C-alpha positions in Angstrom: 213.8 -210.7 103.4 212.6 -211.2 99.8 208.8 -211.2 99.5 207.8 -214.0 97.2 204.4 -212.4 96.7 205.7 -209.3 95.0 208.1 -208.6 92.1 208.2 -209.8 88.6 206.8 -213.3 89.2 210.1 -214.8 90.3 208.7 -215.8 93.7 205.7 -217.5 92.3 207.9 -219.5 89.9 210.1 -220.5 92.7 207.2 -221.7 94.9 205.8 -223.6 91.9 209.1 -225.3 91.3 209.4 -226.5 94.9 205.9 -228.0 94.6 206.8 -229.8 91.4 206.0 -233.6 91.9 209.3 -234.5 90.2 211.3 -232.9 93.0 209.8 -235.4 95.4 212.1 -237.9 93.6 215.3 -236.1 94.4 216.4 -238.5 97.2 215.5 -241.4 95.0 217.6 -240.1 92.1 220.5 -239.4 94.4 220.4 -242.9 95.8 220.4 -244.2 92.2 223.5 -242.1 91.4 225.3 -243.5 94.5 224.3 -247.1 93.6 225.6 -246.6 90.0 228.9 -245.2 91.4 229.2 -248.3 93.7 228.7 -250.6 90.7 231.3 -248.6 88.7 233.8 -248.7 91.6 233.4 -252.5 92.1 234.1 -253.1 88.4 237.1 -250.8 88.4 238.4 -252.8 91.4 238.1 -256.0 89.3 239.8 -254.2 86.4 242.7 -253.2 88.6 243.1 -256.9 89.7 243.3 -258.0 86.1 245.8 -255.2 85.3 248.0 -256.4 88.2 248.0 -259.9 86.9 248.7 -258.9 83.3 251.4 -256.6 84.5 253.2 -259.5 86.2 253.0 -261.3 82.8 254.4 -258.1 81.1 251.7 -258.0 78.5 252.6 -254.5 77.6 256.0 -255.6 76.4 254.6 -258.5 74.5 252.3 -256.2 72.6 254.9 -253.5 71.9 253.5 -250.8 74.2 255.8 -248.3 75.8 254.4 -249.0 79.3 251.4 -250.5 81.0 249.6 -247.2 81.1 249.7 -246.9 77.3 248.6 -250.6 77.0 245.6 -250.0 79.2 244.7 -246.8 77.3 244.7 -248.6 74.0 242.9 -251.8 75.2 240.1 -249.9 77.0 240.0 -247.0 74.6 240.3 -244.6 77.5 242.3 -241.5 78.2 245.7 -241.6 79.9 244.4 -240.3 83.2 242.0 -243.2 83.7 244.7 -245.6 82.6 247.1 -244.2 85.1 244.6 -244.5 87.9 243.9 -248.1 87.1 247.6 -248.8 87.0 248.1 -247.0 90.3 245.4 -249.0 92.1 246.6 -252.2 90.5 250.0 -251.7 92.2 248.5 -250.8 95.5 247.9 -252.9 98.6 244.8 -255.1 99.0 243.2 -252.9 101.6 242.9 -250.0 99.0 241.5 -252.3 96.3 239.0 -253.8 98.9 237.7 -250.4 99.8 237.3 -249.6 96.0 235.5 -252.9 95.5 233.1 -252.2 98.4 232.1 -248.9 96.8 233.4 -246.9 99.8 236.0 -245.2 97.7 235.9 -244.0 94.1 238.7 -244.8 91.7 240.1 -241.3 92.0 240.3 -241.5 95.8 241.8 -245.0 95.7 244.5 -243.9 93.3 245.4 -240.8 95.3 245.5 -242.7 98.5 247.8 -245.2 96.9 250.1 -242.4 95.9 249.9 -241.0 99.4 251.1 -244.3 100.8 253.9 -244.4 98.4 254.9 -240.9 99.6 255.6 -242.4 103.0 252.6 -240.9 104.8 252.3 -242.0 108.4 249.4 -244.3 109.3 247.7 -241.4 111.1 248.0 -239.1 108.0 246.7 -241.9 105.7 243.7 -242.6 107.9 242.8 -238.9 108.3 243.1 -238.3 104.6 241.1 -241.4 103.7 238.2 -240.5 105.9 238.1 -236.7 106.0 240.0 -235.1 103.2 238.6 -234.0 99.8 240.4 -235.2 96.7 242.0 -231.8 96.2 243.4 -231.8 99.8 244.7 -235.4 99.4 246.5 -234.3 96.2 248.1 -231.4 98.1 249.2 -233.7 100.9 250.7 -236.1 98.3 252.7 -233.3 96.7 253.9 -232.1 100.1 255.2 -235.5 101.1 256.4 -236.7 97.8 260.2 -236.7 97.5 262.1 -235.3 94.5 265.8 -236.1 94.4 268.4 -234.0 92.6 268.4 -236.2 89.6 264.6 -235.8 89.1 264.8 -232.1 89.6 267.7 -231.7 87.1 265.7 -233.8 84.6 262.7 -231.5 85.0 264.8 -228.4 84.4 266.6 -229.9 81.4 263.4 -231.1 79.9 261.9 -227.6 79.7 260.8 -226.5 76.2 258.3 -224.2 74.4 257.1 -225.0 70.9 255.4 -222.6 68.5 253.9 -224.2 65.4 252.2 -222.2 62.6 249.0 -223.7 61.3 249.2 -222.7 57.7 245.7 -223.9 57.0 244.0 -222.0 59.7 246.2 -218.9 59.8 246.9 -219.4 63.5 249.7 -220.4 65.8 249.7 -223.4 68.2 251.9 -223.5 71.2 252.7 -226.0 74.0 255.5 -226.8 76.3 256.8 -227.7 79.7 258.4 -225.6 82.4 260.1 -226.2 85.8 257.7 -225.6 88.6 259.0 -222.2 89.6 259.1 -220.8 86.1 255.7 -222.2 85.3 254.2 -220.7 88.4 255.8 -217.3 87.6 254.3 -217.4 84.0 250.9 -218.5 85.3 250.8 -215.7 87.9 251.9 -213.1 85.3 249.2 -214.2 82.9 246.5 -214.2 85.6 247.6 -210.8 86.8 247.4 -209.3 83.3 244.1 -211.1 82.6 242.6 -209.4 85.7 243.4 -206.0 84.1 241.6 -206.8 80.9 237.9 -205.8 80.3 235.4 -208.6 80.3 233.7 -209.5 77.1 230.7 -211.8 76.6 231.1 -215.5 75.7 234.8 -215.5 76.5 236.5 -218.6 77.9 239.4 -218.5 80.5 241.7 -219.9 77.8 240.9 -217.1 75.5 241.6 -214.5 78.1 244.9 -216.1 79.0 245.9 -216.0 75.3 245.0 -212.3 75.2 247.0 -211.7 78.3 250.1 -213.3 76.8 249.7 -211.3 73.6 249.4 -208.1 75.6 252.6 -208.9 77.6 254.5 -209.6 74.4 253.2 -206.4 72.8 254.5 -204.4 75.8 258.0 -205.9 75.3 258.1 -205.2 71.6 256.6 -201.7 71.7 258.0 -200.7 75.1 255.9 -200.2 78.2 253.8 -197.0 78.5 254.5 -194.9 81.6 251.5 -194.3 83.8 249.3 -191.6 82.3 251.2 -191.5 79.0 249.2 -191.6 75.8 250.8 -193.1 72.8 249.1 -191.5 69.8 250.7 -194.1 67.5 248.9 -196.9 69.4 252.1 -198.8 70.0 252.7 -199.8 66.4 255.0 -202.8 66.2 253.6 -204.8 63.3 255.6 -204.9 60.1 254.3 -207.3 57.5 254.3 -208.2 53.8 251.0 -209.5 52.4 250.9 -211.1 49.0 247.5 -210.9 47.3 246.5 -213.0 44.4 244.2 -210.9 42.2 241.7 -213.4 40.8 241.4 -215.5 44.0 240.9 -212.5 46.3 238.3 -210.9 44.0 236.3 -214.1 43.7 236.2 -214.8 47.4 235.6 -211.3 48.7 239.1 -211.2 50.1 238.6 -214.4 52.2 241.2 -216.3 50.2 244.3 -215.4 48.1 246.1 -213.3 50.8 249.1 -214.7 52.7 251.8 -213.2 54.8 255.4 -213.7 53.6 255.8 -216.3 56.3 253.2 -218.5 54.6 250.4 -217.9 57.2 247.0 -217.0 55.8 245.8 -213.4 56.1 242.1 -213.3 56.7 239.9 -210.2 56.2 240.0 -209.2 59.9 243.7 -209.7 60.3 244.4 -207.7 57.2 242.0 -204.9 58.2 243.6 -204.6 61.7 247.2 -204.5 60.3 246.2 -201.8 57.9 244.3 -199.9 60.5 246.8 -200.0 63.4 250.1 -201.0 61.9 252.2 -200.9 58.8 252.0 -203.4 55.9 253.4 -203.7 52.4 250.8 -205.2 50.1 252.1 -206.9 46.9 249.4 -207.5 44.3 249.8 -210.5 42.0 248.2 -210.9 38.6 248.9 -214.3 36.9 251.6 -214.9 39.4 253.5 -211.6 38.6 253.7 -208.7 41.0 251.9 -205.7 39.5 251.8 -203.3 42.4 253.6 -202.8 45.7 252.0 -200.4 48.2 253.0 -199.1 51.6 250.1 -199.0 54.0 250.7 -196.5 56.8 248.7 -194.7 59.4 246.3 -193.1 56.9 244.4 -190.9 59.4 245.8 -187.3 59.2 247.9 -186.4 62.2 245.6 -183.4 63.1 242.5 -185.6 63.0 244.3 -188.3 65.1 245.3 -185.8 67.8 241.8 -184.3 67.8 240.3 -187.8 68.4 242.6 -188.3 71.4 241.7 -184.9 72.8 237.9 -185.4 72.2 237.9 -188.8 73.8 239.9 -187.6 76.7 242.8 -190.0 76.1 240.9 -193.1 77.2 238.9 -195.9 75.8 235.4 -194.8 74.7 233.6 -198.1 75.3 231.0 -197.7 78.0 232.4 -198.8 81.4 236.0 -198.9 80.2 238.5 -196.1 81.0 241.6 -197.9 79.9 244.5 -195.9 78.4 246.3 -199.1 77.3 247.7 -198.7 73.7 244.9 -196.5 72.5 244.0 -196.7 68.8 241.5 -194.8 66.6 238.9 -197.1 65.0 236.6 -196.5 62.1 232.9 -197.0 63.1 231.9 -197.4 59.5 234.7 -199.4 57.9 236.5 -197.9 54.9 235.6 -201.0 52.9 232.0 -199.8 53.2 232.7 -196.1 52.4 233.8 -194.9 55.8 236.1 -191.9 55.9 238.4 -190.2 58.3 235.8 -187.7 59.6 236.0 -187.4 63.4 232.3 -188.5 63.6 233.4 -191.9 62.1 236.3 -192.4 64.5 236.4 -193.6 68.0 239.3 -194.1 70.4 239.6 -197.7 71.7 242.1 -199.5 74.0 244.1 -202.3 72.5 241.8 -204.9 74.1 238.6 -203.6 72.7 240.1 -202.9 69.3 242.2 -206.0 68.8 240.1 -208.6 70.7 236.5 -207.3 70.7 236.5 -205.8 67.2 239.0 -207.7 65.1 239.2 -211.0 66.9 235.7 -211.6 68.1 233.9 -209.8 65.3 232.0 -207.3 67.3 231.1 -203.8 66.0 230.5 -200.3 67.5 226.9 -199.3 67.8 226.8 -196.1 65.7 223.8 -194.8 67.7 225.6 -195.0 71.0 226.9 -191.7 72.6 230.4 -190.5 71.8 231.9 -191.2 75.2 229.7 -194.2 76.0 230.1 -196.4 73.0 228.4 -199.8 73.0 229.4 -203.0 71.4 226.9 -204.7 69.1 226.5 -208.5 69.7 228.7 -211.1 68.1 228.0 -211.6 64.4 226.3 -208.3 64.0 228.8 -207.0 61.4 227.8 -207.5 57.8 230.1 -209.4 55.5 232.6 -207.3 53.5 231.7 -206.2 49.9 233.3 -207.8 46.9 236.9 -206.8 46.3 238.1 -205.5 42.9 240.6 -207.5 40.8 244.2 -206.4 41.0 245.2 -206.3 37.4 246.3 -202.7 37.5 247.9 -200.2 39.8 244.6 -198.4 40.2 242.7 -201.5 41.1 245.5 -202.6 43.5 245.2 -199.2 45.3 241.5 -199.6 45.5 242.0 -203.0 47.1 244.4 -201.5 49.6 241.9 -198.7 50.5 239.0 -201.2 50.7 241.0 -203.2 53.3 242.4 -200.2 55.1 239.6 -200.7 57.6 
């Protein structure tokens, strides 16, 4: 049992908190919350009655809305979910609206129970769900009882789509879509399984990790899977790109502007650094709109040095606590744009996730004082900004630009 009289003061702080006079008002505040929810429910019930009357008058058609849900969303300036629930309760029987008006049920519960009744639940199922089920369990029962005919199932399958849209302003891709249930479930499980294999970084959201998992799966397809225990000294290079760099713009903005891929997407300093570090890129330098130099960036680290790094770091990621062998890539601790070279002391072996996500996506950096086989990541934002880039008016300066960005 924890002794509150010892330790680092945590016990005393806890005891002090429990004796805080404000905590005596906990029940009072909870009662106020319930009272406010009752008032909200009663007003939602009145709104649902108004919606039912207006629906009979077909007000949505008179005002040019696609349906009643859209009309409610516009009129109340609310989201589609709230509008759908109001519409659902408005079409329900009086007993559901009465329980909502009395404050016994929230709008969410009333709407779900209305759907449960539409799904032909037995009176016993309805009564048990109304009194004893959580919202999540009611939803599960609705989905279990709800019927889907062949026409609806065919429509769901035919309406599948996936859209990728490049955001030329942000240098990013947006994606969205719709899948049949089985396919969506398979994709979700695959992403979650791959996500569970990735290291955990600070300040990451679930959505970011799912995006990283998707990129990882696609990389495996393009580069080919790595057999268990196999070390790919090339790091699974699959990127081939052309980057056009406007001389004056790049020099004036420290490389933050003036560089775009041939597809039109913007190339930021980190993207450019990673491509030149771990992939192949052709850089076309422009002066006054005319190409003055065309370079071929390749894996600049000498083959012998690269092999030595893989041997020294035992063919696994050198970040402390990570022993991944997934698409290993050498990384310059001191970037070449700041005078770093290919000396083994300046190189560290990283897995794809720590190299691509931690370093080049999240902006972290390797702590140069950390031990060779227990490298630590410095906090976000710890990396200094890049130095000014030279103009690209000559072949020599274009090559200097390529080297400055070659990580």
